[in-house]
C-alpha positions in Angstrom: 131.1 -41.4 -148.0 130.2 -40.1 -144.5 132.2 -41.1 -141.5 131.1 -44.6 -140.5 130.8 -43.4 -136.9 128.3 -40.7 -138.1 126.3 -43.4 -139.8 126.2 -45.5 -136.6 125.1 -42.4 -134.7 122.3 -41.9 -137.2 121.2 -45.5 -137.0 121.1 -45.4 -133.2 119.1 -42.2 -133.3 116.6 -43.6 -135.8 116.2 -47.0 -134.4 113.0 -47.7 -132.4 114.7 -50.3 -130.2 118.2 -51.6 -129.4 120.4 -52.0 -132.4 122.4 -55.2 -132.6 126.0 -55.2 -133.7 125.0 -57.6 -136.5 122.5 -55.2 -137.9 125.1 -52.4 -137.9 127.5 -54.8 -139.7 124.9 -55.6 -142.3 124.0 -51.9 -143.0 127.6 -50.8 -143.2 128.8 -54.0 -145.0 131.5 -54.5 -142.4 133.7 -57.6 -142.1 132.3 -58.6 -138.8 130.2 -57.7 -135.7 133.4 -56.9 -133.8 134.1 -54.1 -136.2 130.6 -52.7 -135.7 131.0 -52.9 -131.9 134.3 -51.0 -132.2 132.5 -48.2 -134.1 129.9 -48.0 -131.3 132.6 -47.8 -128.7 134.3 -45.0 -130.6 131.1 -43.1 -130.8 130.6 -43.5 -127.0 134.2 -42.3 -126.5 133.5 -39.2 -128.5 130.4 -38.5 -126.4 132.4 -38.8 -123.2 135.3 -36.7 -124.6 133.0 -33.9 -125.8 130.8 -34.0 -122.7 127.6 -34.6 -124.7 124.2 -35.0 -123.1 123.8 -38.3 -124.9 125.4 -41.7 -124.2 125.3 -45.2 -125.7 124.3 -48.1 -123.6 124.1 -51.8 -124.2 120.6 -53.1 -123.3 118.5 -56.1 -124.4 121.3 -57.5 -126.6 121.8 -54.3 -128.6 122.9 -50.7 -128.4 120.7 -47.7 -127.7 121.2 -44.0 -127.6 120.2 -42.7 -124.1 120.5 -39.5 -122.1 123.2 -39.1 -119.4 122.1 -40.1 -115.9 123.0 -36.7 -114.4 120.5 -35.0 -116.7 117.6 -37.0 -115.2 116.1 -34.2 -113.0 115.4 -32.1 -116.1 113.9 -35.2 -117.9 111.6 -35.8 -114.9 110.4 -32.2 -115.3 109.6 -32.8 -118.9 107.9 -36.1 -118.1 105.6 -34.4 -115.6 104.5 -31.9 -118.2 103.0 -34.5 -120.5 100.5 -37.3 -120.2 102.2 -40.7 -119.7 101.1 -44.2 -119.6 101.3 -45.7 -116.2 101.8 -49.1 -114.7 99.7 -49.8 -111.6 101.2 -51.2 -108.5 99.3 -54.5 -109.3 101.1 -54.5 -112.7 104.5 -53.8 -111.2 103.9 -56.5 -108.6 103.0 -59.1 -111.2 105.9 -58.0 -113.5 108.3 -58.5 -110.6 107.0 -62.0 -109.9 107.3 -62.9 -113.5 110.9 -61.5 -113.7 112.1 -63.4 -110.6 110.1 -66.6 -111.0 110.1 -67.1 -114.8 108.8 -69.2 -116.4 105.8 -68.9 -114.1 102.1 -69.8 -114.6 99.1 -67.7 -113.8 98.0 -70.0 -110.9 101.4 -69.6 -109.3 101.2 -65.8 -109.7 97.6 -65.8 -108.4 98.8 -67.8 -105.3 101.6 -65.3 -104.6 99.4 -62.2 -105.1 96.3 -63.6 -103.5 94.0 -62.3 -106.3 93.1 -63.2 -109.9 95.9 -61.9 -112.2 94.3 -62.6 -115.6 93.6 -59.0 -116.6 97.0 -57.8 -115.3 98.8 -60.4 -117.3 96.8 -59.4 -120.4 97.8 -55.8 -119.8 101.5 -56.7 -119.5 101.2 -58.8 -122.7 99.7 -55.8 -124.5 102.6 -53.7 -123.4 105.0 -56.4 -124.6 107.0 -56.5 -121.4 106.2 -60.2 -120.9 105.4 -63.0 -123.3 104.0 -66.6 -123.3 106.9 -69.1 -123.3 104.9 -72.3 -123.4 102.6 -74.4 -121.2 103.3 -76.0 -117.8 103.1 -79.8 -117.5 100.3 -79.6 -114.9 96.5 -80.1 -114.8 94.9 -77.7 -117.3 98.3 -77.0 -118.9 98.3 -73.3 -118.0 100.4 -70.8 -120.0 103.9 -70.0 -118.7 105.0 -66.4 -118.7 108.5 -64.8 -119.0 109.9 -61.3 -119.5 110.3 -60.1 -123.0 113.0 -58.0 -124.6 111.0 -54.8 -124.0 111.3 -55.5 -120.3 115.1 -55.3 -120.5 114.8 -52.1 -122.6 112.3 -50.4 -120.3 114.4 -51.0 -117.2 117.8 -50.4 -118.8 119.1 -54.0 -118.3 121.6 -55.8 -120.5 120.2 -59.2 -119.4 118.3 -60.8 -116.6 121.6 -61.2 -114.6 121.4 -57.4 -114.1 118.2 -57.7 -112.0 118.7 -56.7 -108.3 119.3 -59.7 -106.1 116.4 -60.9 -104.1 116.6 -60.7 -100.3 116.2 -63.6 -97.9 112.5 -63.2 -98.0 112.6 -64.8 -101.5 110.6 -64.3 -104.6 107.3 -64.6 -102.7 108.0 -60.9 -101.9 108.8 -60.2 -105.5 106.1 -57.5 -105.6 108.3 -55.4 -103.4 111.4 -55.9 -105.7 110.6 -53.4 -108.4 113.8 -51.6 -109.3 114.9 -48.3 -110.7 116.8 -49.0 -114.0 120.4 -48.0 -113.9 120.8 -44.4 -115.1 117.1 -43.9 -115.5 113.7 -44.0 -113.9 111.1 -46.7 -113.5 107.8 -46.5 -115.4 105.3 -44.3 -113.7 103.3 -45.9 -110.9 99.8 -45.1 -110.0 98.2 -46.0 -106.7 94.9 -46.7 -108.4 94.1 -50.4 -108.1 94.1 -52.3 -111.4 90.8 -54.1 -111.9 90.9 -57.7 -113.1 87.8 -57.3 -115.2 89.2 -55.4 -118.2 92.2 -55.0 -120.5 94.5 -52.1 -120.9 96.0 -51.5 -124.3 98.1 -48.5 -123.3 101.8 -48.7 -124.1 104.5 -48.6 -121.5 106.5 -45.4 -121.2 109.8 -46.2 -119.5 112.0 -43.6 -117.9 114.0 -41.7 -120.5 
């Protein structure tokens, strides 16, 4: 049988998203999630010891294979050489408001932004960085929005507690609070305004 750590490495490489310790435990038929976590930690120790270009980070409730932060300049060069999906400034502004005000309704987002946010919210829903969490107990019972797991993954966050702290200006300025994920780069931003009359089905390409 292959080295269990090699199996964990292969699982992390093949996984489309963060791999939870319980999933690793199930695949390897281990006695508990703690044993799976120990294998991941040993793999990370090997990467550190051997000076590999890869690392393992805990994001969104699971483990993910990532590149080392000091290699970022070369990854940026690669990113510039290919077509990438972009988040407009309107989308980043709306996403920041949802992140810091969640759960938040569209009327509240519209009030903070000063414009209709329907199409922007639909775009973020399509990209799966936000989700509908319920309805607000208010006239019209508008939908409530909150960040989804893919938001944590895209910005390299373990959980919402890792969000940068807001300044004294408060969440009303949340559109200015977009942050660079630790050890990575934020999604591309385009200065082109996002129109509120259409949908965008393009996927989000986070910094790698």
